[in-house]
C-alpha positions as CSV (number, residue, x, y, z in Angstrom):
1,M,97.4,140.7,101.4
2,K,94.4,142.9,102.3
3,P,94.6,142.1,106.0
4,I,98.2,143.3,106.2
5,L,97.4,146.4,104.3
6,A,94.6,147.2,106.8
7,L,96.9,146.4,109.7
8,S,99.6,148.6,108.1
9,A,97.2,151.5,107.6
10,V,96.0,151.3,111.2
11,C,99.6,151.2,112.5
12,I,100.5,154.3,110.6
13,L,97.4,156.3,111.1
14,L,97.0,155.8,114.9
15,T,96.9,159.0,116.8
16,S,99.1,159.2,119.9
17,V,98.2,160.8,123.2
18,S,100.1,163.8,124.5
19,C,103.5,163.7,126.0
20,D,102.1,164.6,129.4
21,S,100.6,161.2,129.8
22,K,103.7,159.3,128.7
23,K,105.4,158.8,132.1
24,E,103.5,155.5,132.5
25,A,104.8,154.4,129.1
26,A,108.4,154.2,130.4
27,A,107.7,150.7,131.5
28,I,106.7,149.5,128.0
29,D,108.1,146.2,127.0
30,R,111.0,147.0,124.7
31,G,111.1,143.5,123.3
32,T,113.7,140.9,123.3
33,P,115.4,139.3,120.3
34,P,114.1,135.9,119.4
35,A,116.3,132.8,120.1
36,T,116.2,132.0,116.4
37,Q,116.1,134.1,113.3
38,S,114.8,133.0,110.0
39,E,117.1,132.7,107.0
40,A,115.1,135.4,105.2
41,V,115.6,137.9,108.1
42,R,119.3,137.0,108.3
43,Q,119.7,137.7,104.6
44,V,117.9,141.0,104.7
45,L,119.9,142.2,107.7
46,A,123.2,141.1,106.2
47,A,122.6,142.8,102.8
48,K,123.8,146.4,102.4
49,P,121.2,148.9,101.1
50,S,122.1,150.5,97.8
51,G,121.2,153.5,95.9
52,E,120.6,157.1,97.0
53,A,118.1,157.4,99.8
54,V,114.9,159.3,98.9
55,A,112.9,161.3,101.5
56,I,109.8,159.3,102.5
57,P,107.4,162.1,101.6
58,K,108.9,162.3,98.1
59,A,108.8,158.5,97.7
60,R,105.2,158.4,98.8
61,A,104.3,160.8,95.9
62,T,106.5,159.3,93.2
63,V,107.1,155.6,93.6
64,K,104.7,152.8,92.4
65,P,104.4,149.1,93.2
66,G,107.3,147.2,91.8
67,D,109.8,150.1,92.0
68,V,113.0,149.6,94.0
69,V,113.6,152.4,96.5
70,T,116.1,153.3,99.2
71,L,114.8,155.1,102.3
72,K,116.6,156.5,105.4
73,G,115.0,157.4,108.7
74,Q,114.3,156.4,112.3
75,I,112.1,153.6,113.7
76,M,109.3,155.7,115.2
77,G,106.0,157.3,114.3
78,N,103.8,155.3,116.7
79,R,103.7,154.2,120.3
80,A,104.4,150.7,118.9
81,P,106.5,151.1,115.8
82,F,107.2,147.4,115.5
83,V,104.3,145.2,114.4
84,E,104.0,142.6,117.1
85,G,104.7,139.1,115.8
86,R,105.5,140.3,112.3
87,A,108.7,141.3,110.5
88,A,107.5,144.9,110.0
89,F,108.2,148.3,111.5
90,I,107.4,152.0,110.8
91,L,110.2,154.0,109.4
92,A,109.9,157.8,109.8
93,D,111.5,160.6,107.8
94,T,113.6,162.7,110.3
95,A,113.1,165.9,108.3
96,T,109.3,165.5,108.7
97,L,109.0,164.0,112.2
98,T,111.0,164.7,115.4
99,A,111.2,162.3,118.3
100,C,109.9,163.9,121.5
101,T,112.6,164.3,124.0
102,E,111.2,166.6,126.7
103,D,110.3,164.4,129.7
104,C,108.5,161.9,127.4
105,G,108.4,158.2,128.3
106,S,108.0,157.1,124.6
107,P,109.7,159.6,122.4
108,W,109.4,157.3,119.4
109,D,105.6,157.9,119.2
110,N,106.1,161.4,117.9
111,C,103.3,162.7,120.1
112,C,104.4,166.3,119.4
113,D,103.8,165.9,115.6
114,T,100.5,166.2,113.9
115,P,98.6,163.1,112.5
116,E,99.0,164.7,109.1
117,A,102.8,164.9,109.5
118,K,102.9,161.3,110.7
119,K,101.0,160.1,107.7
120,A,103.2,162.1,105.3
121,G,106.5,161.1,106.9
122,T,106.2,157.4,107.5
123,A,106.5,154.1,105.6
124,L,105.9,150.6,106.6
125,V,108.9,148.4,106.1
126,Q,108.3,144.6,106.0
127,I,110.2,141.4,105.3
128,V,108.2,139.0,103.2
129,D,108.6,135.3,102.2
130,A,108.8,134.0,98.6
131,S,105.0,134.1,98.3
132,G,104.8,137.8,99.4
133,Q,103.5,137.1,103.0
134,V,105.0,139.1,105.9
135,L,107.1,136.8,108.0
136,K,105.6,135.8,111.3
137,E,108.5,136.9,113.6
138,G,109.2,140.2,115.3
139,L,112.1,142.3,114.3
140,E,112.7,144.4,117.4
141,G,116.1,143.7,118.9
142,Q,117.4,142.0,115.7
143,G,120.4,143.4,113.9
144,G,120.4,146.6,115.9
145,L,116.7,147.3,115.1
146,A,115.2,149.2,118.0
147,K,112.9,152.2,118.7
148,L,114.6,155.4,117.5
149,A,117.4,153.4,115.6
150,H,118.6,155.1,112.5
151,V,117.9,152.8,109.6
152,T,118.6,152.6,105.8
153,V,116.3,150.3,103.8
154,T,116.4,149.2,100.2
155,G,113.4,147.3,98.9
156,K,110.6,146.9,96.4
157,V,107.5,149.0,96.8
158,A,104.7,146.5,97.6
159,E,101.4,145.9,95.8
160,G,98.8,148.1,97.5
161,S,101.2,151.0,98.1
162,S,99.8,154.4,97.2
163,P,100.5,158.1,98.1
164,E,98.3,157.4,101.3
165,I,100.4,154.4,102.5
166,L,103.9,153.4,101.5
167,L,104.7,149.7,101.9
168,V,108.2,148.5,101.2
169,N,109.3,144.9,101.1
170,A,112.8,145.1,102.3
171,T,115.7,143.4,100.6
172,A,118.4,145.1,102.7
173,I,118.4,146.8,106.1
174,S,121.3,148.5,107.9
175,T,121.4,150.5,111.1
176,G,123.4,153.5,112.0
177,K,123.6,157.0,110.5
């Protein structure tokens, strides 16, 4: 579990470069959906999130491992908001972070927001197997999951979560506002 926590912390805390250098990022591989999808991913994407959504900054300060929480936001907060080869992505609070739109090749990296705002306004959402291990399959392109997609997630706050890093083991994910 410690390696995924370290990976999660690195993903969330990475600092982005400025929008001025983003034109080359327009050619970033946007990912393609896998030919097959595990049963665990199918179940999570088919389930409907429940409960009233809590703002990510509030959740970071109030929830503890084992709590069930519903979050709403956009997939963004880093140049690569999907964890490659893993069923995990960064969810960002849209009241805290704003996607760059002004001539920016990768508006999902929130290069116009401060690192402090990125830390406060993001959570790492992951789909785990029965033993609590993050599934070894990418999520980008599955069930409408894409950079800047609006997403609602219900899940259990994972062991290792704290006010510094919020990890949510998703039980339900839906896209759309």
